[in-house]
C-alpha beads as a LAMMPS data file, in Angstrom:
LAMMPS data file: protein, C-alpha beads

240 atoms
239 bonds

1 atom types
1 bond types

-500.0 500.0 xlo xhi
-500.0 500.0 ylo yhi
-500.0 500.0 zlo zhi

Masses

1 110.0

Atoms # bond

1 1 1 0.000 0.000 0.000
2 1 1 1.136 3.531 -0.705
3 1 1 1.771 5.710 2.339
4 1 1 -0.284 8.858 2.839
5 1 1 2.853 11.005 2.837
6 1 1 3.997 9.542 -0.467
7 1 1 0.634 10.273 -2.085
8 1 1 0.727 13.859 -0.851
9 1 1 4.294 14.418 -2.055
10 1 1 3.630 13.040 -5.517
11 1 1 0.338 14.923 -5.799
12 1 1 2.080 18.176 -4.880
13 1 1 4.906 17.498 -7.364
14 1 1 2.428 16.912 -10.190
15 1 1 0.509 20.053 -9.222
16 1 1 3.737 22.040 -9.505
17 1 1 4.521 20.426 -12.871
18 1 1 1.059 21.220 -14.207
19 1 1 1.288 24.795 -12.931
20 1 1 4.702 25.150 -14.562
21 1 1 3.469 23.761 -17.865
22 1 1 0.491 26.093 -17.717
23 1 1 2.968 28.989 -17.604
24 1 1 5.545 27.869 -20.171
25 1 1 3.947 25.173 -22.373
26 1 1 0.151 25.212 -21.986
27 1 1 -0.500 23.310 -25.225
28 1 1 1.188 20.262 -23.692
29 1 1 -1.325 19.833 -20.862
30 1 1 -3.748 17.922 -23.086
31 1 1 -1.195 15.099 -23.266
32 1 1 -1.308 14.315 -19.541
33 1 1 -3.330 11.107 -19.371
34 1 1 -6.195 10.244 -17.037
35 1 1 -5.495 8.263 -13.825
36 1 1 -4.841 4.534 -13.825
37 1 1 -6.938 2.213 -11.685
38 1 1 -5.258 0.201 -8.925
39 1 1 -6.074 -2.992 -10.833
40 1 1 -4.097 -1.749 -13.836
41 1 1 -1.080 -0.960 -11.656
42 1 1 -1.342 -4.327 -9.883
43 1 1 -1.345 -5.990 -13.316
44 1 1 2.012 -4.348 -14.116
45 1 1 3.565 -5.775 -10.973
46 1 1 2.167 -9.223 -11.705
47 1 1 3.271 -9.225 -15.341
48 1 1 6.816 -8.065 -14.574
49 1 1 7.216 -9.871 -11.235
50 1 1 8.453 -6.564 -9.859
51 1 1 6.837 -4.512 -7.080
52 1 1 6.559 -0.876 -8.125
53 1 1 7.720 1.842 -5.732
54 1 1 4.894 3.589 -3.860
55 1 1 5.750 6.904 -5.525
56 1 1 5.378 5.457 -9.032
57 1 1 2.077 3.858 -8.054
58 1 1 0.888 7.200 -6.693
59 1 1 2.023 8.938 -9.888
60 1 1 0.164 6.498 -12.143
61 1 1 -2.979 7.132 -10.100
62 1 1 -2.667 10.810 -11.093
63 1 1 -1.546 10.424 -14.709
64 1 1 -1.362 7.027 -16.404
65 1 1 1.536 8.218 -18.534
66 1 1 1.208 10.776 -21.306
67 1 1 -0.314 10.535 -24.754
68 1 1 1.723 10.620 -27.941
69 1 1 2.116 14.141 -29.414
70 1 1 1.879 14.333 -33.208
71 1 1 5.003 15.786 -34.818
72 1 1 4.434 19.197 -36.354
73 1 1 0.952 19.471 -34.871
74 1 1 1.844 22.161 -32.370
75 1 1 0.885 19.762 -29.577
76 1 1 4.143 19.408 -27.646
77 1 1 5.054 16.719 -25.144
78 1 1 4.732 17.777 -21.495
79 1 1 7.855 15.805 -20.516
80 1 1 11.484 15.603 -21.748
81 1 1 10.668 12.543 -23.862
82 1 1 8.151 11.640 -26.535
83 1 1 6.054 10.164 -23.745
84 1 1 5.773 8.557 -20.354
85 1 1 4.264 5.089 -20.761
86 1 1 0.879 4.029 -19.493
87 1 1 0.543 0.783 -17.554
88 1 1 0.156 -1.397 -20.657
89 1 1 3.207 0.056 -22.364
90 1 1 5.325 -0.187 -19.224
91 1 1 4.805 -3.943 -19.435
92 1 1 5.313 -4.106 -23.206
93 1 1 8.460 -1.963 -23.316
94 1 1 10.020 -3.490 -20.213
95 1 1 9.612 -6.953 -21.718
96 1 1 11.247 -5.694 -24.922
97 1 1 14.106 -4.257 -22.870
98 1 1 14.630 -7.507 -20.992
99 1 1 14.447 -9.522 -24.208
100 1 1 17.366 -7.486 -25.555
101 1 1 19.702 -8.738 -22.827
102 1 1 22.773 -10.458 -24.239
103 1 1 25.158 -11.410 -21.425
104 1 1 28.799 -10.727 -22.292
105 1 1 30.957 -11.724 -19.308
106 1 1 34.096 -10.321 -20.913
107 1 1 32.477 -6.897 -21.247
108 1 1 30.015 -6.709 -18.332
109 1 1 32.821 -6.023 -15.907
110 1 1 33.665 -2.874 -13.885
111 1 1 37.270 -3.103 -15.067
112 1 1 36.138 -2.935 -18.688
113 1 1 33.700 -0.118 -17.933
114 1 1 36.559 1.814 -16.323
115 1 1 38.624 1.311 -19.482
116 1 1 35.769 2.433 -21.749
117 1 1 35.130 5.539 -19.635
118 1 1 38.842 6.408 -19.672
119 1 1 38.886 6.067 -23.475
120 1 1 35.793 8.276 -23.998
121 1 1 33.790 5.298 -25.282
122 1 1 31.272 5.262 -22.425
123 1 1 29.829 8.001 -20.221
124 1 1 28.493 7.208 -16.769
125 1 1 26.880 9.892 -14.630
126 1 1 26.191 8.340 -11.256
127 1 1 25.998 4.853 -9.728
128 1 1 24.601 2.886 -12.661
129 1 1 25.803 -0.301 -14.354
130 1 1 25.791 0.088 -18.165
131 1 1 24.137 -3.239 -18.997
132 1 1 21.382 -3.219 -21.615
133 1 1 18.385 -5.435 -20.924
134 1 1 18.904 -6.088 -17.230
135 1 1 16.023 -7.793 -15.447
136 1 1 16.303 -5.310 -12.573
137 1 1 14.752 -2.448 -14.535
138 1 1 11.289 -1.129 -15.379
139 1 1 11.137 1.102 -18.462
140 1 1 8.828 4.100 -18.101
141 1 1 9.341 6.267 -21.211
142 1 1 11.339 6.934 -24.357
143 1 1 12.379 9.360 -27.055
144 1 1 12.551 8.055 -30.629
145 1 1 12.784 4.516 -29.279
146 1 1 16.504 4.875 -28.487
147 1 1 16.598 7.115 -25.404
148 1 1 14.879 5.444 -22.445
149 1 1 14.041 6.332 -18.887
150 1 1 13.955 3.394 -16.517
151 1 1 13.686 2.576 -12.852
152 1 1 16.858 0.753 -11.858
153 1 1 16.386 -1.796 -9.072
154 1 1 19.950 -3.147 -9.312
155 1 1 22.110 -0.031 -9.028
156 1 1 25.875 0.175 -8.820
157 1 1 27.460 0.722 -5.369
158 1 1 26.167 3.952 -3.863
159 1 1 22.962 3.915 -5.893
160 1 1 19.386 3.655 -4.669
161 1 1 17.083 0.811 -5.780
162 1 1 14.364 2.397 -7.900
163 1 1 16.568 5.292 -9.017
164 1 1 15.572 6.896 -12.320
165 1 1 18.122 6.457 -15.105
166 1 1 18.266 7.953 -18.592
167 1 1 19.868 5.563 -21.083
168 1 1 21.012 6.561 -24.556
169 1 1 22.320 3.277 -25.943
170 1 1 23.367 4.754 -29.279
171 1 1 25.564 7.347 -27.552
172 1 1 26.756 4.954 -24.802
173 1 1 25.487 7.386 -22.191
174 1 1 23.918 6.577 -18.813
175 1 1 22.674 9.283 -16.424
176 1 1 21.115 8.852 -12.991
177 1 1 18.437 11.564 -13.011
178 1 1 17.126 11.152 -9.455
179 1 1 17.236 8.673 -6.552
180 1 1 13.478 8.036 -6.851
181 1 1 10.483 8.785 -9.056
182 1 1 9.115 11.326 -6.589
183 1 1 12.453 13.176 -6.523
184 1 1 12.520 13.110 -10.313
185 1 1 9.098 14.799 -10.418
186 1 1 10.246 17.444 -7.929
187 1 1 13.428 18.088 -9.917
188 1 1 11.381 18.556 -13.084
189 1 1 8.885 20.834 -11.304
190 1 1 11.727 23.000 -9.997
191 1 1 13.263 23.364 -13.458
192 1 1 9.900 24.285 -14.984
193 1 1 9.526 26.968 -12.312
194 1 1 13.033 28.240 -12.998
195 1 1 12.305 28.307 -16.718
196 1 1 9.157 30.344 -16.122
197 1 1 11.059 32.854 -13.993
198 1 1 14.300 32.991 -16.002
199 1 1 14.874 30.514 -18.867
200 1 1 18.648 30.931 -18.660
201 1 1 18.674 29.711 -15.052
202 1 1 16.948 26.421 -15.892
203 1 1 18.581 23.358 -17.390
204 1 1 15.490 22.891 -19.577
205 1 1 15.462 23.730 -23.265
206 1 1 11.871 24.015 -24.486
207 1 1 10.634 24.213 -28.077
208 1 1 7.014 25.305 -28.226
209 1 1 6.085 22.833 -30.983
210 1 1 7.955 19.866 -29.494
211 1 1 8.341 20.314 -25.756
212 1 1 11.349 19.962 -23.437
213 1 1 14.517 18.585 -25.034
214 1 1 15.347 15.012 -24.032
215 1 1 18.883 16.010 -22.991
216 1 1 17.451 17.321 -19.717
217 1 1 19.278 15.819 -16.749
218 1 1 22.400 14.800 -18.661
219 1 1 25.952 15.946 -17.950
220 1 1 27.795 16.287 -21.259
221 1 1 31.017 17.418 -19.550
222 1 1 31.665 14.042 -17.903
223 1 1 33.292 12.240 -20.828
224 1 1 36.505 10.492 -19.657
225 1 1 35.444 11.084 -16.024
226 1 1 34.861 8.045 -13.848
227 1 1 31.932 8.107 -11.407
228 1 1 32.823 7.707 -7.740
229 1 1 31.992 4.001 -7.640
230 1 1 34.554 3.236 -10.383
231 1 1 37.364 5.233 -8.787
232 1 1 40.275 2.959 -7.938
233 1 1 39.149 0.145 -10.260
234 1 1 41.991 -1.142 -12.426
235 1 1 41.097 -0.689 -16.102
236 1 1 41.137 -3.717 -18.394
237 1 1 41.219 -3.606 -22.191
238 1 1 38.618 -6.188 -23.338
239 1 1 40.346 -6.531 -26.715
240 1 1 43.498 -8.055 -25.196

Bonds

1 1 1 2
2 1 2 3
3 1 3 4
4 1 4 5
5 1 5 6
6 1 6 7
7 1 7 8
8 1 8 9
9 1 9 10
10 1 10 11
11 1 11 12
12 1 12 13
13 1 13 14
14 1 14 15
15 1 15 16
16 1 16 17
17 1 17 18
18 1 18 19
19 1 19 20
20 1 20 21
21 1 21 22
22 1 22 23
23 1 23 24
24 1 24 25
25 1 25 26
26 1 26 27
27 1 27 28
28 1 28 29
29 1 29 30
30 1 30 31
31 1 31 32
32 1 32 33
33 1 33 34
34 1 34 35
35 1 35 36
36 1 36 37
37 1 37 38
38 1 38 39
39 1 39 40
40 1 40 41
41 1 41 42
42 1 42 43
43 1 43 44
44 1 44 45
45 1 45 46
46 1 46 47
47 1 47 48
48 1 48 49
49 1 49 50
50 1 50 51
51 1 51 52
52 1 52 53
53 1 53 54
54 1 54 55
55 1 55 56
56 1 56 57
57 1 57 58
58 1 58 59
59 1 59 60
60 1 60 61
61 1 61 62
62 1 62 63
63 1 63 64
64 1 64 65
65 1 65 66
66 1 66 67
67 1 67 68
68 1 68 69
69 1 69 70
70 1 70 71
71 1 71 72
72 1 72 73
73 1 73 74
74 1 74 75
75 1 75 76
76 1 76 77
77 1 77 78
78 1 78 79
79 1 79 80
80 1 80 81
81 1 81 82
82 1 82 83
83 1 83 84
84 1 84 85
85 1 85 86
86 1 86 87
87 1 87 88
88 1 88 89
89 1 89 90
90 1 90 91
91 1 91 92
92 1 92 93
93 1 93 94
94 1 94 95
95 1 95 96
96 1 96 97
97 1 97 98
98 1 98 99
99 1 99 100
100 1 100 101
101 1 101 102
102 1 102 103
103 1 103 104
104 1 104 105
105 1 105 106
106 1 106 107
107 1 107 108
108 1 108 109
109 1 109 110
110 1 110 111
111 1 111 112
112 1 112 113
113 1 113 114
114 1 114 115
115 1 115 116
116 1 116 117
117 1 117 118
118 1 118 119
119 1 119 120
120 1 120 121
121 1 121 122
122 1 122 123
123 1 123 124
124 1 124 125
125 1 125 126
126 1 126 127
127 1 127 128
128 1 128 129
129 1 129 130
130 1 130 131
131 1 131 132
132 1 132 133
133 1 133 134
134 1 134 135
135 1 135 136
136 1 136 137
137 1 137 138
138 1 138 139
139 1 139 140
140 1 140 141
141 1 141 142
142 1 142 143
143 1 143 144
144 1 144 145
145 1 145 146
146 1 146 147
147 1 147 148
148 1 148 149
149 1 149 150
150 1 150 151
151 1 151 152
152 1 152 153
153 1 153 154
154 1 154 155
155 1 155 156
156 1 156 157
157 1 157 158
158 1 158 159
159 1 159 160
160 1 160 161
161 1 161 162
162 1 162 163
163 1 163 164
164 1 164 165
165 1 165 166
166 1 166 167
167 1 167 168
168 1 168 169
169 1 169 170
170 1 170 171
171 1 171 172
172 1 172 173
173 1 173 174
174 1 174 175
175 1 175 176
176 1 176 177
177 1 177 178
178 1 178 179
179 1 179 180
180 1 180 181
181 1 181 182
182 1 182 183
183 1 183 184
184 1 184 185
185 1 185 186
186 1 186 187
187 1 187 188
188 1 188 189
189 1 189 190
190 1 190 191
191 1 191 192
192 1 192 193
193 1 193 194
194 1 194 195
195 1 195 196
196 1 196 197
197 1 197 198
198 1 198 199
199 1 199 200
200 1 200 201
201 1 201 202
202 1 202 203
203 1 203 204
204 1 204 205
205 1 205 206
206 1 206 207
207 1 207 208
208 1 208 209
209 1 209 210
210 1 210 211
211 1 211 212
212 1 212 213
213 1 213 214
214 1 214 215
215 1 215 216
216 1 216 217
217 1 217 218
218 1 218 219
219 1 219 220
220 1 220 221
221 1 221 222
222 1 222 223
223 1 223 224
224 1 224 225
225 1 225 226
226 1 226 227
227 1 227 228
228 1 228 229
229 1 229 230
230 1 230 231
231 1 231 232
232 1 232 233
233 1 233 234
234 1 234 235
235 1 235 236
236 1 236 237
237 1 237 238
238 1 238 239
239 1 239 240
């Protein structure tokens, strides 16, 4: 069951997001979906054999994802992705993610990740293991089918189970956006408020016909910089 405090915190975060969107991107509000029923959320947990965090459950009971904005229609996305998934698509896309898992023991190794980071071939922002298709993840949204947001239930040392991670597989880039879904919503609400007050002070970039850019939350200056949890790990070249 979701705690009363969790419900209140998530409700307040969504209210702030909606108020922010009303100020800076009002055309996007129509894409916030209606609430999910508890039975729909329970079905996600059953299908994925993964309990959902109380804050995600509370969020789905406010908006069951977002609807797909039509390109060029002047109906922008309200979030820094094409969409947040509804309960059905969370199941569908998470299964697709898990089906893509291809274990590679020679590569799925912190020593190799340290080498790839050092060589500018991989960028890690935070305590996240760069393994595509892990079973310990629930995918909650995407941009163009290649940038995903997921809840990571098997974080690297120092991470928080259920942390929100942005994964850009094509660019070999992994960013921990927030330690929890509720904190992610608050972070987004704060940046919308900053954008409304002074766009240059916010990390958001918003195009009125498209919505917030999907690069939100990334740290492009971290190439060749190891995250704290990889400090001290001896690098290993997987090609040798």
